N, C-alpha and C positions, 0 to 999 in steps of 0.2 A: 240414278238408282242409289238408294241408301246402302250403307255398309252392311246393315243387318239383313239385307235381302240378296247378298252375294254368297257364292258357294264357299269362299274361305271362312266366312263367319259361321256358316252352317257346319263346316267340318269341325270348327272349334266347339260348337255346341254339342256335336256328337261325341267328341273326345271328352269334353267336360262332363257330360252325362254319364259316360262309361266310367271315368276315373272317380267321380263323386260316388257313384253307385258302388263300385268295387271297394273303395276305401271305407265307406260307411259299413259295408257288410263285413269287412275284415275287423273293424272296430267291434261290431256287434258280436261276432264269434269270439273274439278275444275277451270281451267284457262279460259275456254270459256263459262262458264255459270255464271249467277249472283246468289245471295243468294236464290232466289226463284226457281232456276233451269232452268231459261230461257236462250236461246242462246244470247250471246253478239254479234254474227256475226263478231267478230274481226278476223283479219288475221295477223299472225306474219310472216314477211319475214325472211327466214333463209338464202337463197342465192338469194337475190332479189325476183323477181317474179318466178324464176325458181323452187325454193323449198320454200314452206311456210307451216305453221301450221294453220289449221282451223278445227273446230269440225263439223263432219258429222255423223249422225246415219244411218247405213245401216240395214234396216229391211228385206232385201232380202238375197239371196245367193250370190255367186260370181258375181261381177260387178252389184250388186243390182237386179239380176234376182229374180223373185218371186216364192217361193215354191208352192203357190196355183195354179200357171199355170202348174206346172209339175204333181202334185198330189193333186187335189182340194178336195179329200175326207179325207185328213189328216190335222189335225191342224198343223200350222207351227212348234210349239215346238216339236211335235212328229216326223215330217219330219226331222228336224235337228238332233234330238236324234238318229233316225235310220240311217241316212246318216253318222253321226259321228261314230257310233258303227261299221258300215260296213267298213268305211275308216280306222279306227284304227286297226281292225282285218286284213284288207288287208295290211296295212303298216307293222304290226308286222310280218305277214307271209312273206312279201317281204324282210324285214330286215333279217329274219332267213335264207332265201334262198340265200342271197348274200354271196359269198365266203369271209371268214374272212380277207383275205389279201386285199380286195377291200375297203380300209378305207374311200375313198371319197364317194362311193355310200352308205355305211352304215351311215356315218355322214349325208349325204343328207337326207336319210329317217328319221333319228332321228330329224333333223331340221323341216321337213315337219310335223312330228307327234307333236312336241312341238308347232308349229304355229297353227295347227288344234285345239289342245286342248285350246290354248289361245282364239281363236274365239268361240269355243264351250262354254266356260265358260260364255262369254258375252251373247250368245244366250239363254242359260238356265237361266241366272240371270236377263236379261233385255228384252229378245225376240228381240234383235237387237245387232249389233256390232258397237263399237266406232271406227271411223276412224278419222285421223287428219293430215296425211301427204299428202300434195297436191303438185304434180309436174307438170310442164309444159313440153310440147314437141313441136318441130317445127310444125307449123300449117298445114303442108302438111300431117302429120300423124294423128293428132287429136288435138282438142283445148287444153284440159288438160287431163292428165291421171286420171282415177278414184282414188279418195282419198282412202288411205290405212292406215295400222297400222304396228306395229312391228311384230305381228304374221304373217301378210301377207308377210313381208320381209323375215322372217325365211322360210316360205313355198317357196317363190321364189328362194332364195339362195339354199335351199335344192334340189329343182327340177333341178336347174342349175348344182349342184354337181353331181347328178345322171346322167344327160345327158352328162356332160363333162368327167366323170370318164373314159369311154372307150378311150377318146382322150388323156387325161393326163396320164393315166396308161396303155398306149397301149400295152407295152410288157407284163405286168401282165395279161391283158385281153386275149392276145393271148395265154399265157401259160395256163391260166385257161381253155380256149376253147380246147386246145390240150389235156390237162389232162382229160377233160370230154369225148372227142372223144376216147381217149385210153381206158378209163374206160368202155365206151359203147361197144367198139370192144372186149374187154376182156370178158365182160358179154355175148355178142353174141357168142363168141367162146366157152365159158363154156356150154352154152345152146345147142349148136349144136353138 
């Protein structure tokens, strides 16, 4: 088994994603606020107007949706704590259920977990998430994509890896499916 499919590497990926996310958020807050902590409303073009940096605080959930609309009886911090615990448990369970040979899906789940932890830290520390990467899309899709951060990027790439794994590792997934079917048939034959 390759080094990139072993748990020590996966722990490093989680730690790297959290550290990269938190450091870039600290930079964004320091760069886009004055000494009193007020927004400077500055925008830094990275690739013209296509990609730019600007500070935005997201007090809601994904795409600024509000937890109060989903569960008004819970304080937002408790809502995010419970959702994060459920998501982390589900991701660990999913990770353990993936065949060890499917390194892309396993890495994808690890990236999702690292990104989720990065945003969870913000929510527990500040009751909001720091976003600063602002991208434009052709106007027929939407005016601008919602502002995001490094943690969101890890989650997005992780989801893409999980989705694309059966396409990229087609032979492996076929082999895993055949092995599971053979194991199921052998079990049924033993029971009958």
